[in-house]
C-alpha positions, 0 to 999 in steps of 0.5 A: 499499500503506497503512502502519499509522496514525501520529500527526499532528505538530503541524506536520500539525495546523496544516496540517490545521486550515488546510485544515479552516477553508478548507473549512468557510468554502467549505461555509458560503458554499455553504450560504448561497447555497443558502439564499437561493435555497431561500428565495426558491423557498419565498417564490414558492411561498407566494404562489402557493399558493392553492386546491386547488394548496396541498397540492401546492405544499406538497409541492413545497417540502418536497421542494425543501428536503430536496434542497437539503439533501442537496446541501448536505451531500454537497457541503459539509459532508460533507468538513468533518466527515470532515476534523474526525474525522481531526483529532480522531483525530489520525492519518495513514497513508502510502501508496506507489505510482506516481501513476496519474493527477493533475488539477486543477480550479477550483471556483466559489470560486476554489480549485484542488483537485488529485485524485491517483490512487495504486495505483488509490485517488483522493485530494483535495488542495490541496498544492503538491507535486502541482502539480509532479508530472506522473504516473508518478513514485514517490511517498509520500503522507500521507493522512487516512484518513477524508476521504482528503485527501493533506496531503503527498507526496514523490518516492521514489527509483527504488530504493525505488519499489514494483513 
C-alpha cells in the first residue's frame, strides 16, 4: 500500500545521486561497447557493399543501428533518466507489506542487483539491507516513484505488519 509522496531528505538525495552516477557509468560503458560493435559491423557492411547488394546492405545497416539504439536505451539509459526525474522531483514513497520474493543477480559489470517483490510489485535495489532479508518479513520500503527503485527498507514489528 503506497503512502503519499514525501520529500527526499539530504541523505536520500546523496544516496540517489550516488546510485544515479553508478547507473550512468554502467549505461555509458554499455553504450560504448555497443557503439564499437556497431561501428565494426557497419564498416564490414560498407566494405562489402558493391554492386546490386548496396541498397539492401544499407537498409540492414540502418536496421542494425536502430535495434542497437533501442537496446542501449532500454537496458542502459531508460533507468538513468527515470532516476534523474525522481531526483529532480525530490519525492519518495513508502510501501509497506510482506516480502513476496527476493532475488539477486550479477550483471556483466560486476554489480549485484537485487529485486524485491512486495505486495505484487517488483522493485530494483542495490541496498545492503535487502541482502539480509530472506522473504516473508513485513517491511516498509522507501521507493522512488518513477523508477521503482527501492532506496531503503526496514523490517516492521509483527504487530504493525499489514495483514
